[in-house]
C-alpha positions as YAML, in Angstrom:
chain: A
units: angstrom
residues:
- id: 1
  name: MET
  ca: [121.43, 138.52, 120.50]
- id: 2
  name: ILE
  ca: [120.11, 139.38, 123.93]
- id: 3
  name: LEU
  ca: [120.38, 137.76, 127.38]
- id: 4
  name: LEU
  ca: [117.20, 137.71, 129.47]
- id: 5
  name: ASP
  ca: [117.22, 138.43, 133.19]
- id: 6
  name: THR
  ca: [115.27, 135.93, 135.31]
- id: 7
  name: HIS
  ca: [112.25, 138.18, 135.78]
- id: 8
  name: ALA
  ca: [112.09, 138.77, 132.02]
- id: 9
  name: ILE
  ca: [111.91, 134.99, 131.53]
- id: 10
  name: LEU
  ca: [109.06, 134.65, 134.01]
- id: 11
  name: TRP
  ca: [107.16, 137.59, 132.53]
- id: 12
  name: LEU
  ca: [107.68, 136.33, 128.97]
- id: 13
  name: ASP
  ca: [106.26, 132.95, 129.96]
- id: 14
  name: ALA
  ca: [103.28, 134.51, 131.73]
- id: 15
  name: GLY
  ca: [102.64, 136.94, 128.88]
- id: 16
  name: ILE
  ca: [102.58, 139.91, 131.24]
- id: 17
  name: GLU
  ca: [104.58, 142.93, 132.37]
- id: 18
  name: LEU
  ca: [106.89, 143.31, 129.34]
- id: 19
  name: SER
  ca: [106.85, 146.68, 127.62]
- id: 20
  name: ALA
  ca: [105.86, 146.93, 123.96]
- id: 21
  name: ASP
  ca: [109.47, 147.79, 123.11]
- id: 22
  name: ALA
  ca: [110.74, 144.72, 124.97]
- id: 23
  name: ARG
  ca: [108.20, 142.44, 123.26]
- id: 24
  name: GLU
  ca: [109.24, 143.82, 119.86]
- id: 25
  name: ARG
  ca: [112.94, 143.28, 120.63]
- id: 26
  name: ILE
  ca: [112.25, 139.73, 121.80]
- id: 27
  name: GLU
  ca: [110.35, 138.91, 118.61]
- id: 28
  name: GLN
  ca: [113.17, 140.33, 116.46]
- id: 29
  name: GLU
  ca: [115.76, 138.30, 118.31]
- id: 30
  name: ARG
  ca: [113.60, 135.17, 118.43]
- id: 31
  name: SER
  ca: [113.30, 135.14, 114.63]
- id: 32
  name: ALA
  ca: [117.10, 135.27, 114.40]
- id: 33
  name: GLY
  ca: [117.62, 132.64, 117.12]
- id: 34
  name: GLY
  ca: [119.26, 135.22, 119.33]
- id: 35
  name: ILE
  ca: [117.48, 135.00, 122.67]
- id: 36
  name: LEU
  ca: [119.72, 133.60, 125.37]
- id: 37
  name: ILE
  ca: [119.09, 132.55, 128.92]
- id: 38
  name: SER
  ca: [121.66, 131.45, 131.45]
- id: 39
  name: THR
  ca: [121.67, 128.36, 133.61]
- id: 40
  name: VAL
  ca: [121.98, 130.91, 136.41]
- id: 41
  name: SER
  ca: [118.35, 131.87, 135.73]
- id: 42
  name: ALA
  ca: [117.34, 128.21, 135.88]
- id: 43
  name: TRP
  ca: [119.02, 127.98, 139.29]
- id: 44
  name: GLU
  ca: [117.34, 131.19, 140.42]
- id: 45
  name: ILE
  ca: [113.89, 130.00, 139.30]
- id: 46
  name: GLY
  ca: [114.37, 126.71, 141.13]
- id: 47
  name: THR
  ca: [115.43, 128.61, 144.25]
- id: 48
  name: LEU
  ca: [112.40, 130.92, 144.05]
- id: 49
  name: VAL
  ca: [110.10, 127.89, 143.78]
- id: 50
  name: ARG
  ca: [111.79, 126.18, 146.74]
- id: 51
  name: LYS
  ca: [111.40, 129.31, 148.87]
- id: 52
  name: GLY
  ca: [107.74, 129.64, 147.88]
- id: 53
  name: ARG
  ca: [108.26, 133.04, 146.22]
- id: 54
  name: ILE
  ca: [106.89, 131.84, 142.87]
- id: 55
  name: ARG
  ca: [104.71, 128.94, 141.77]
- id: 56
  name: LEU
  ca: [104.98, 127.04, 138.51]
- id: 57
  name: ASP
  ca: [102.54, 124.57, 136.98]
- id: 58
  name: LEU
  ca: [105.36, 121.99, 136.68]
- id: 59
  name: GLU
  ca: [108.47, 121.19, 138.67]
- id: 60
  name: PRO
  ca: [111.26, 123.62, 137.70]
- id: 61
  name: SER
  ca: [113.22, 121.29, 135.39]
- id: 62
  name: ALA
  ca: [110.15, 120.30, 133.36]
- id: 63
  name: TRP
  ca: [108.93, 123.90, 133.31]
- id: 64
  name: MET
  ca: [112.28, 125.14, 132.00]
- id: 65
  name: GLN
  ca: [112.45, 122.45, 129.30]
- id: 66
  name: ARG
  ca: [108.92, 123.30, 128.14]
- id: 67
  name: PHE
  ca: [109.65, 127.03, 128.19]
- id: 68
  name: LEU
  ca: [112.86, 126.69, 126.19]
- id: 69
  name: ALA
  ca: [111.19, 124.50, 123.56]
- id: 70
  name: ALA
  ca: [108.07, 126.66, 123.25]
- id: 71
  name: ALA
  ca: [109.91, 129.97, 123.17]
- id: 72
  name: GLY
  ca: [112.75, 128.79, 120.92]
- id: 73
  name: LEU
  ca: [115.45, 130.00, 123.29]
- id: 74
  name: ARG
  ca: [118.98, 128.85, 123.94]
- id: 75
  name: CYS
  ca: [120.22, 128.10, 127.44]
- id: 76
  name: LEU
  ca: [123.91, 128.74, 128.04]
- id: 77
  name: PRO
  ca: [125.97, 127.31, 130.87]
- id: 78
  name: LEU
  ca: [127.80, 129.69, 133.17]
- id: 79
  name: SER
  ca: [131.34, 129.92, 131.86]
- id: 80
  name: LEU
  ca: [134.43, 129.94, 134.02]
- id: 81
  name: GLU
  ca: [135.18, 133.47, 132.80]
- id: 82
  name: ALA
  ca: [131.73, 134.74, 133.77]
- id: 83
  name: ALA
  ca: [131.84, 133.01, 137.16]
- id: 84
  name: LEU
  ca: [135.19, 134.59, 137.97]
- id: 85
  name: GLY
  ca: [134.17, 137.87, 136.39]
- id: 86
  name: ALA
  ca: [131.11, 138.05, 138.65]
- id: 87
  name: SER
  ca: [133.32, 137.76, 141.70]
- id: 88
  name: SER
  ca: [135.44, 140.71, 140.62]
- id: 89
  name: LEU
  ca: [132.73, 143.17, 139.55]
- id: 90
  name: PRO
  ca: [133.28, 146.51, 141.28]
- id: 91
  name: GLU
  ca: [131.49, 147.39, 144.49]
- id: 92
  name: PRO
  ca: [128.99, 148.65, 145.21]
- id: 93
  name: LEU
  ca: [127.05, 146.97, 142.49]
- id: 94
  name: HIS
  ca: [124.68, 144.27, 143.50]
- id: 95
  name: ASN
  ca: [124.53, 141.83, 146.37]
- id: 96
  name: ASP
  ca: [122.48, 139.30, 144.40]
- id: 97
  name: PRO
  ca: [124.94, 136.66, 143.14]
- id: 98
  name: ALA
  ca: [122.61, 135.63, 140.30]
- id: 99
  name: ASP
  ca: [122.45, 139.20, 138.99]
- id: 100
  name: ARG
  ca: [126.23, 139.51, 139.24]
- id: 101
  name: MET
  ca: [126.65, 136.31, 137.20]
- id: 102
  name: LEU
  ca: [124.14, 137.53, 134.58]
- id: 103
  name: ILE
  ca: [125.98, 140.86, 134.31]
- id: 104
  name: ALA
  ca: [129.30, 139.05, 133.88]
- id: 105
  name: THR
  ca: [127.78, 136.73, 131.27]
- id: 106
  name: ALA
  ca: [126.37, 139.65, 129.26]
- id: 107
  name: ARG
  ca: [129.74, 141.39, 129.50]
- id: 108
  name: GLU
  ca: [131.63, 138.28, 128.38]
- id: 109
  name: LEU
  ca: [129.30, 137.65, 125.43]
- id: 110
  name: GLY
  ca: [129.07, 141.32, 124.46]
- id: 111
  name: VAL
  ca: [125.27, 141.17, 124.39]
- id: 112
  name: PRO
  ca: [122.69, 143.39, 126.10]
- id: 113
  name: LEU
  ca: [120.95, 142.15, 129.23]
- id: 114
  name: MET
  ca: [117.18, 142.63, 129.19]
- id: 115
  name: THR
  ca: [116.22, 143.65, 132.71]
- id: 116
  name: ARG
  ca: [114.14, 146.06, 134.73]
- id: 117
  name: ASP
  ca: [116.54, 145.93, 137.67]
- id: 118
  name: ARG
  ca: [117.42, 149.52, 138.61]
- id: 119
  name: LEU
  ca: [120.83, 148.60, 140.05]
- id: 120
  name: ILE
  ca: [121.84, 146.84, 136.84]
- id: 121
  name: HIS
  ca: [120.72, 149.84, 134.77]
- id: 122
  name: GLU
  ca: [122.74, 152.15, 137.03]
- id: 123
  name: TYR
  ca: [125.80, 149.91, 136.72]
- id: 124
  name: ALA
  ca: [125.50, 149.85, 132.93]
- id: 125
  name: ALA
  ca: [125.21, 153.64, 132.79]
- id: 126
  name: THR
  ca: [128.24, 154.27, 134.99]
- id: 127
  name: SER
  ca: [130.56, 151.43, 133.98]
- id: 128
  name: GLY
  ca: [130.06, 151.34, 130.24]
- id: 129
  name: THR
  ca: [130.99, 147.65, 130.32]
- id: 130
  name: ILE
  ca: [127.55, 146.21, 129.55]
- id: 131
  name: ARG
  ca: [124.49, 147.27, 127.62]
- id: 132
  name: VAL
  ca: [120.99, 146.88, 129.00]
- id: 133
  name: HIS
  ca: [117.58, 146.83, 127.39]
- id: 134
  name: SER
  ca: [114.65, 147.65, 129.63]
- id: 135
  name: CYS
  ca: [111.78, 145.23, 129.83]
...
């Protein structure tokens, strides 16, 4: 299983930006039903649309439902443990609350987080508490 960061979701949908290694890993996990996204990413996508930082061809809820169905992904709610875990991640790590919640979710589930975020990669390398897969 693997948890996708928000930008990995957007790039997967657009069919751009992902490395060959990331695309291969996604296909392997997709065939096993192991690609996860968090409701945190749904919130983040909605926020990006509202702020005008991204544009979708549908309103965010309909876009997310279509994406999940087409890509065969599972969307997981943010657990109490991950929410609290995000608040207690060591500093300095990341000021982005969505990224902190995704890190805590990956840590709780024991799955790698697919991301290109440099700060998350640095945290994974120094903390040893999560695994990351570059996209």
